[in-house]
C-alpha positions as CSV (number, residue, x, y, z in Angstrom):
1,M,-9.6,51.1,-51.7
2,K,-11.5,49.6,-48.8
3,L,-10.5,46.0,-49.6
4,P,-6.9,46.2,-48.4
5,C,-8.1,47.7,-45.1
6,L,-10.6,44.9,-44.7
7,V,-8.0,42.3,-45.3
8,V,-5.7,43.9,-42.8
9,A,-8.5,44.1,-40.2
10,L,-9.4,40.4,-40.8
11,C,-5.7,39.3,-40.5
12,F,-5.3,41.3,-37.3
13,G,-8.5,39.8,-35.9
14,V,-7.4,36.3,-36.8
15,G,-3.9,37.0,-35.3
16,V,-5.5,38.2,-32.1
17,M,-7.8,35.2,-31.9
18,A,-5.0,32.8,-32.7
19,G,-2.9,34.4,-29.9
20,K,-5.8,34.2,-27.5
21,Y,-6.5,30.6,-28.5
22,S,-2.8,29.6,-28.0
23,R,-2.7,31.2,-24.6
24,D,-6.0,29.6,-23.6
25,V,-4.6,26.2,-24.6
26,N,-1.2,26.7,-23.0
27,E,-2.4,28.4,-19.8
28,P,-5.2,26.3,-18.3
29,K,-7.6,28.2,-16.1
30,S,-10.0,27.2,-13.3
31,S,-13.7,27.7,-13.4
32,D,-13.3,31.2,-12.0
33,G,-10.8,32.2,-14.8
34,Q,-7.7,32.0,-12.6
35,K,-4.6,30.6,-14.3
36,L,-3.7,27.0,-13.1
37,E,-0.1,25.9,-12.5
38,F,-0.9,22.5,-13.9
39,R,-3.3,21.2,-16.5
40,I,-4.4,18.2,-14.4
41,A,-6.7,19.3,-11.6
42,K,-5.4,17.0,-8.9
43,L,-1.8,18.1,-9.5
44,D,-2.8,21.7,-9.2
45,Q,-4.6,21.0,-6.0
46,V,-1.4,19.4,-4.6
47,W,0.6,22.4,-5.6
48,N,-1.8,24.8,-3.9
49,K,-1.8,22.7,-0.8
50,A,2.1,22.8,-0.8
51,N,2.0,26.6,-1.0
52,R,-0.2,26.7,2.1
53,M,2.2,24.3,3.9
54,Q,5.1,26.8,3.3
55,L,7.7,24.3,2.3
56,S,11.3,25.6,2.0
57,P,12.1,27.2,-1.4
58,V,14.3,24.3,-2.5
59,R,11.8,21.7,-1.3
60,Q,9.0,23.5,-3.1
61,S,11.1,23.7,-6.3
62,E,11.7,19.9,-6.1
63,L,8.0,19.3,-5.7
64,H,7.2,21.5,-8.7
65,S,9.6,19.4,-10.8
66,D,8.2,16.1,-9.6
67,L,4.6,17.3,-10.4
68,K,5.7,18.4,-13.9
69,I,7.2,15.0,-14.6
70,Q,4.0,13.4,-13.2
71,E,1.9,15.7,-15.5
72,K,4.0,14.8,-18.5
73,D,3.6,11.0,-17.8
74,E,-0.1,11.2,-17.2
75,L,-0.8,13.2,-20.4
76,Q,1.2,10.7,-22.3
77,W,-0.8,7.9,-20.7
78,K,-4.1,9.5,-21.7
79,K,-3.0,9.3,-25.3
80,L,-2.0,5.6,-24.9
81,K,-5.4,4.9,-23.3
82,V,-7.2,6.4,-26.2
83,E,-5.2,4.3,-28.6
84,G,-5.9,1.1,-26.5
85,L,-2.3,0.6,-25.5
86,D,-2.7,0.1,-21.8
87,E,-5.2,-2.7,-21.8
88,N,-4.0,-4.4,-18.6
89,G,-3.9,-1.1,-16.7
90,E,-0.2,-1.5,-15.9
91,K,0.8,2.0,-16.8
92,E,-2.2,3.5,-15.0
93,A,-1.3,1.5,-11.8
94,Q,2.3,2.8,-12.0
95,L,1.2,6.4,-12.4
96,R,-1.1,6.0,-9.4
97,R,1.9,4.7,-7.3
98,N,4.1,7.5,-8.5
99,F,1.5,10.1,-7.5
100,N,1.1,8.5,-4.0
101,V,4.9,8.5,-3.6
102,I,4.9,12.2,-4.3
103,L,2.2,12.8,-1.7
104,A,4.1,10.8,0.9
105,K,7.5,12.3,0.0
106,Y,6.3,15.8,0.7
107,G,4.1,15.0,3.7
108,M,0.8,15.4,1.9
109,D,-0.6,11.9,2.3
110,G,-2.3,12.6,5.6
111,K,0.0,10.2,7.4
112,R,2.6,11.2,10.0
113,D,5.9,10.1,8.5
114,T,8.2,8.3,10.8
115,R,10.7,7.5,8.1
116,S,13.9,9.4,7.7
117,L,12.7,12.7,6.2
118,E,13.8,16.0,4.8
119,S,17.4,16.7,4.1
120,N,19.0,20.0,3.2
121,H,21.2,19.3,0.2
122,L,22.5,22.9,0.4
123,K,24.4,22.0,3.5
124,D,26.0,18.8,2.1
125,H,29.3,20.6,2.3
126,D,29.1,21.5,5.9
127,I,30.8,18.4,7.4
128,K,30.1,18.6,11.1
129,E,30.6,16.3,14.1
130,G,27.4,14.3,14.8
131,D,26.3,14.1,11.2
132,T,23.9,11.1,10.9
133,F,22.2,9.3,8.0
134,D,19.4,7.6,9.9
135,D,21.1,4.2,9.2
136,P,23.7,2.7,11.6
137,R,25.6,1.1,8.6
138,L,25.9,4.5,6.9
139,D,26.9,6.3,10.1
140,K,29.6,3.7,10.7
141,L,31.0,4.1,7.2
142,W,30.9,7.9,7.3
143,N,32.7,8.1,10.6
144,K,35.3,5.6,9.4
145,A,35.9,7.7,6.2
146,K,36.1,11.0,8.2
147,S,38.8,9.6,10.5
148,S,40.7,7.7,7.8
149,G,42.7,10.7,6.6
150,K,42.4,9.4,3.0
151,F,40.2,12.2,1.7
152,S,40.8,15.8,0.9
153,S,38.2,18.5,1.8
154,E,36.9,18.4,-1.8
155,E,36.7,14.6,-1.7
156,M,34.9,14.7,1.6
157,M,32.3,17.0,0.0
158,S,31.8,14.6,-2.9
159,L,31.6,11.6,-0.5
160,K,29.1,13.5,1.7
161,R,26.9,14.0,-1.4
162,E,27.0,10.3,-2.2
163,F,26.1,9.4,1.4
164,Q,23.2,11.9,1.3
165,H,22.0,10.6,-2.0
166,H,22.0,7.0,-0.7
167,K,20.0,8.2,2.4
168,D,17.5,9.9,0.0
169,K,17.2,6.7,-2.1
170,T,16.5,4.6,1.0
171,H,13.8,7.1,2.0
172,E,12.2,6.9,-1.4
173,Y,12.3,3.1,-1.3
174,N,10.6,3.0,2.1
175,I,7.9,5.4,0.8
176,L,7.4,3.2,-2.3
177,M,7.2,0.0,-0.2
178,D,4.8,1.6,2.2
179,T,2.7,3.1,-0.6
180,I,2.4,-0.2,-2.4
181,S,1.3,-2.0,0.8
182,R,-1.2,0.7,1.6
183,T,-2.8,0.9,-1.9
184,E,-2.7,-2.8,-2.6
185,E,-5.6,-3.5,-0.4
186,I,-7.6,-0.5,-1.7
187,H,-7.1,-1.6,-5.3
188,K,-7.4,-5.4,-4.7
189,N,-10.8,-5.5,-6.3
190,E,-9.5,-3.8,-9.5
191,I,-6.6,-6.4,-9.7
192,S,-9.0,-9.2,-8.9
193,A,-11.2,-8.2,-11.7
194,L,-8.4,-8.9,-14.2
195,E,-7.9,-12.2,-15.9
196,G,-5.3,-14.8,-14.8
197,D,-2.1,-13.9,-16.7
198,T,-2.8,-10.2,-16.7
199,K,-3.5,-10.2,-13.0
200,E,-0.2,-12.0,-12.3
201,H,1.6,-9.6,-14.6
202,V,0.3,-6.5,-12.8
203,L,1.2,-7.9,-9.4
204,H,4.7,-9.0,-10.6
205,Q,5.3,-5.5,-12.1
206,K,4.5,-3.8,-8.8
207,H,6.9,-5.9,-6.8
208,S,9.6,-6.0,-9.5
209,D,9.9,-2.2,-9.1
210,L,10.7,-2.7,-5.4
211,K,13.1,-5.5,-6.2
212,Q,15.0,-3.3,-8.6
213,K,15.2,-0.4,-6.2
214,M,16.5,-2.7,-3.5
215,S,19.1,-4.1,-5.8
216,D,20.2,-0.5,-6.7
217,L,20.4,0.3,-2.9
218,N,22.6,-2.7,-2.2
219,Q,24.9,-1.9,-5.1
220,G,25.0,1.7,-3.9
221,F,25.9,0.7,-0.4
222,E,28.7,-1.6,-1.7
223,R,30.1,1.3,-3.7
224,L,30.1,3.5,-0.5
225,R,31.8,0.7,1.4
226,K,34.5,0.3,-1.2
227,I,35.2,4.1,-1.4
228,S,35.2,4.5,2.4
229,R,37.8,1.7,2.6
230,E,40.0,2.4,-0.5
231,G,39.3,6.1,-1.3
232,F,38.2,7.5,-4.7
233,S,39.9,5.9,-7.7
234,T,42.1,8.2,-9.7
235,D,40.2,7.4,-12.9
236,S,36.8,8.3,-11.4
237,E,34.6,9.4,-14.3
238,F,32.0,11.6,-12.5
239,R,31.4,13.6,-9.4
240,E,27.6,13.8,-9.0
241,P,25.9,10.8,-7.3
242,R,23.0,10.7,-9.7
243,V,25.3,10.6,-12.7
244,I,27.6,8.0,-11.0
245,E,24.5,5.9,-10.4
246,L,23.5,6.0,-14.1
247,W,27.1,5.2,-15.2
248,E,27.3,2.2,-12.9
249,A,24.0,1.0,-14.3
250,A,25.3,1.4,-17.8
251,K,28.4,-0.6,-17.1
252,R,26.2,-3.4,-15.7
253,A,23.9,-3.3,-18.8
254,N,26.3,-5.3,-21.1
255,L,26.7,-2.4,-23.6
256,S,29.4,-2.3,-26.3
257,D,32.4,-0.1,-25.9
258,N,31.1,2.3,-28.5
259,E,27.8,2.6,-26.8
260,L,29.4,3.2,-23.4
261,D,31.7,5.9,-24.9
262,S,28.6,7.6,-26.5
263,L,26.7,7.4,-23.2
264,K,29.7,8.7,-21.2
265,E,29.7,11.8,-23.3
266,E,26.0,12.3,-22.8
267,L,26.4,11.8,-19.0
268,R,29.1,14.5,-19.0
269,H,26.6,16.9,-20.4
270,F,24.0,15.7,-17.9
271,E,26.4,16.2,-15.0
272,T,26.9,19.8,-16.1
273,K,23.1,20.2,-16.0
274,V,22.9,18.7,-12.5
275,E,25.7,21.0,-11.2
276,K,24.0,24.1,-12.7
277,H,20.7,23.1,-11.1
278,S,22.5,22.7,-7.7
279,H,24.0,26.2,-8.2
280,Y,20.6,27.7,-8.8
281,Q,19.2,25.9,-5.7
282,E,21.9,27.6,-3.7
283,Q,21.0,31.0,-5.2
284,L,17.3,30.4,-4.5
285,E,18.0,29.7,-0.8
286,L,20.2,32.8,-0.5
287,S,17.7,34.9,-2.3
288,H,15.0,33.7,0.1
289,Q,17.1,34.5,3.1
290,K,17.8,38.0,1.8
291,L,14.1,38.5,1.0
292,Q,13.2,37.5,4.6
293,H,15.7,40.0,5.9
294,V,14.4,42.8,3.7
295,E,10.8,42.1,4.8
296,S,11.8,42.4,8.4
297,L,13.1,46.0,7.6
298,G,9.7,47.0,6.1
299,D,11.0,49.0,3.1
300,K,8.3,48.3,0.5
301,E,10.3,49.3,-2.6
302,H,13.3,47.2,-1.4
303,I,10.9,44.3,-0.7
304,K,9.4,44.6,-4.2
305,R,12.8,44.4,-5.9
306,N,13.9,41.4,-3.9
307,Q,10.6,39.7,-4.3
308,E,10.9,40.1,-8.1
309,K,14.5,38.7,-8.1
310,Y,13.4,35.8,-5.9
311,N,10.5,35.0,-8.2
312,T,12.8,35.0,-11.2
313,I,15.3,32.7,-9.6
314,A,12.5,30.4,-8.3
315,E,11.0,30.1,-11.8
316,K,14.4,29.4,-13.3
317,T,15.2,26.8,-10.7
318,R,11.9,25.0,-11.2
319,E,12.4,25.0,-15.0
320,M,15.9,23.6,-14.7
321,G,14.8,21.0,-12.1
322,Y,12.1,19.7,-14.5
323,K,14.6,19.5,-17.4
324,M,17.2,17.8,-15.3
325,K,14.7,15.2,-13.9
326,K,13.3,14.6,-17.4
327,H,16.8,14.1,-18.8
328,M,17.6,11.7,-16.0
329,Q,14.3,9.8,-16.6
330,D,15.2,9.5,-20.4
331,L,18.8,8.4,-19.6
332,S,17.6,5.7,-17.2
333,S,15.0,4.4,-19.7
334,K,17.6,4.4,-22.5
335,I,20.1,2.4,-20.4
336,S,17.4,-0.1,-19.3
337,R,16.1,-0.4,-22.9
338,E,19.6,-0.9,-24.5
339,G,20.6,-3.3,-21.7
340,L,17.5,-5.4,-22.3
341,E,18.1,-5.5,-26.0
342,H,21.6,-6.8,-25.5
343,N,20.5,-9.5,-23.0
344,E,17.9,-10.6,-25.5
345,L,20.5,-11.1,-28.3
């Protein structure tokens, strides 16, 4: 009669231990037992520093998504390293650059940033006199488009998003170029220690990234010039700049009609994801403003309710941001890979 009870007790004990083990694995903790936001210590340190800097809610959410992507890539690289699949250190060097870009992008690299900096995407629709994009060429195009009378209010919103996206891409390019030049000297000994062909390959890869980004910027600017002059085409496939950018890259990748049709459908789903994420970013900003107002009134119960609502929206926005950026990363890799395969045929 005691045997069944013993079995139940053992099963319960195993279940508790399994649950505890799973939580311990999935929720990394610091040496003092506190839960860490990230499994990689340096990323967790960056996140804690960002919290002390009091970034805007949307900016903080974007950083969280970037750090999650970096964490995913670094954990994958560790597996590759164990399997001996990064012998020339190319992937490791790229991860280091990406990490330095994140630090610079959010003002945590210890250097005063004189490049065009933070933009508020939530105000993209507020088209005001005096809007500038920190680039005389962009400002000239934008003012020309505003005064042309070719665009409806909705089209002006879409165009503003594209101009803002181009400004952000230029900022990221400048950060990457600056990061590479600053870290090249630091890691020169590491590169110098590599053998001939491998050394040349690593150096080539670093600068080919810059070359590709510059090519993307030039093509993006030409698109803005054409739209500003001719207006949006009636058969425009997409509205979101990041999706448009991927679609333009796909059309340049020499894919078959069937492959383009399949990708177009996938990009439509992705665009829905981007728009949903943008909506949550707006809700996050509004929730933060409401919380600040409630805090000024001092009603503790009211503050608690609004803080819980804000935390829920913030968590959802971070989660969606990570999924959206990961999806974009996967789509970009897919387009590059398929385009390369076609060019090799």
